[in-house]
C-alpha positions in Angstrom: 4.4 -25.8 -3.6 7.1 -24.2 -4.6 8.6 -20.4 -3.3 7.4 -19.3 -6.8 5.3 -15.9 -7.8 1.7 -17.1 -7.1 -0.9 -14.9 -8.8 -4.7 -14.0 -6.9 -5.9 -16.2 -8.7 -4.0 -19.1 -8.0 -3.5 -18.0 -4.1 -8.2 -18.8 -4.5 -7.1 -21.3 -6.5 -5.7 -23.2 -3.0 -9.2 -24.6 -2.3 -10.0 -24.4 1.7 -9.4 -27.4 3.5 -6.7 -29.1 6.0 -3.5 -28.5 2.8 -5.1 -25.5 2.2 -3.7 -24.1 5.9 -0.7 -26.1 5.5 0.0 -24.3 1.7 -1.4 -20.8 2.9 1.5 -20.8 5.7 4.3 -21.9 3.4 3.1 -18.8 1.4 3.5 -16.9 4.7 7.6 -18.0 4.3 8.0 -16.5 0.3 10.8 -13.9 0.2 8.8 -13.5 -3.1 7.4 -9.7 -2.9 4.4 -10.3 -5.9 4.0 -13.7 -3.8 3.1 -11.6 -0.5 1.7 -8.7 -1.9 -0.8 -11.4 -3.9 -1.5 -13.1 -0.7 -1.7 -9.6 1.4 -4.4 -9.2 -1.2 -5.9 -12.5 -0.7 -6.4 -12.3 2.8 -7.8 -8.7 2.9 -10.5 -10.3 0.8 -11.1 -13.1 4.0 -10.9 -9.4 5.8 -8.5 -10.5 8.1 -6.0 -7.6 8.6 -3.5 -8.7 10.4 -2.5 -10.9 8.2 -3.0 -8.9 5.2 -0.8 -6.0 7.1 1.7 -8.6 7.3 2.1 -9.7 4.3 2.0 -6.3 2.7 4.8 -5.3 5.2 7.4 -8.3 4.2 6.5 -7.6 0.5 7.2 -3.5 1.7 10.5 -3.9 2.8 11.0 -6.1 0.0 10.8 -2.8 -2.4 7.2 -3.7 -3.6 6.3 0.2 -3.4 2.6 -1.4 -4.0 3.1 -3.1 -1.1 4.4 0.3 0.1 1.2 2.2 -0.1 -1.1 -0.4 1.9 1.5 -0.7 4.5 1.3 3.3 4.5 -2.8 2.9 4.1 -3.1 0.7 7.2 -1.0 2.6 9.3 -3.1 5.8 8.2 -6.8 3.6 9.2 -5.3 1.3 11.4 -6.4 -2.0 9.4 -4.3 -4.4 11.1 -2.1 -2.3 13.4 -1.6 0.9 15.2 -2.5 4.1 13.5 1.1 6.0 13.1 0.6 8.8 10.8 5.4 8.8 10.9 5.6 5.4 9.6 2.6 5.9 6.8 4.6 9.2 5.6 7.3 7.5 5.8 6.2 4.5 3.8 4.5 6.3 1.1 7.5 8.9 0.8 9.9 5.4 0.2 6.9 4.1 -2.8 7.3 7.8 -4.2 11.0 7.4 -5.0 9.6 4.2 -7.1 7.2 6.8 -9.0 4.7 5.9 -7.4 1.5 8.0 -8.8 -0.5 6.7 -5.5 2.0 7.7 -3.1 2.6 10.6 -4.1 -1.4 12.0 -4.2 -1.2 10.6 -0.7 1.5 13.2 0.0 0.3 15.6 -1.6 -3.0 14.9 0.8 -1.6 14.3 4.2 0.2 18.0 3.4 -2.7 19.5 2.3 -4.6 18.3 5.5 -2.3 17.7 8.3 -3.7 18.9 11.6 -0.1 19.8 12.7 1.3 21.5 9.7 -0.5 22.4 6.3 1.8 23.1 3.5 0.0 24.0 0.6 3.4 24.0 -1.3 4.4 20.8 -0.3 1.1 19.2 -1.2 0.8 21.6 -5.1 4.1 19.6 -5.4 2.8 16.4 -4.6 -0.2 16.4 -6.7 1.5 17.7 -9.6 4.1 14.9 -9.3 1.2 12.5 -9.5 -0.7 14.2 -11.7 2.0 14.3 -14.3 1.9 10.4 -13.5 -1.7 10.3 -14.5 -3.1 9.8 -11.2 -6.7 11.1 -12.1 -7.3 11.8 -7.9 -4.2 14.5 -7.9 -5.7 16.5 -11.1 -8.8 17.1 -9.4 -7.0 17.8 -6.3 -4.8 20.1 -7.6 -8.1 21.4 -9.5 -9.9 22.5 -5.9 -6.5 23.7 -4.9 -5.9 26.4 -7.4 -9.0 27.6 -7.1 -8.5 28.8 -3.0 
């Protein structure tokens, strides 16, 4: 198998024999962020949270914004890694630079609910940016924030 970009469907069709393990090992060496992101989704479906995190993190390092969000959520929830809100915020901020609406929504959520420092102004800012990109959860959160 070459190192071309593989979809999640293509990864799923590799099968489950001895060659399957070898093929997955090859994919783990990929430098293609889309392949790594899809490999992370595959590992997540297989409920291998650590392998999913590792694949998402490698895709995020290669500037895949959706992978950045999933790495952040993994740090936030402790899926495949330890809980680390500093790293979660870091990855969300990086994804937001790519205009990722979901990342902006989560940054708003953190600003609104942070146990250490609640910042309604920052929450409003991130929800507004996310809502402007069509994120429905941000639109609802913005409405709720304005009702207070």
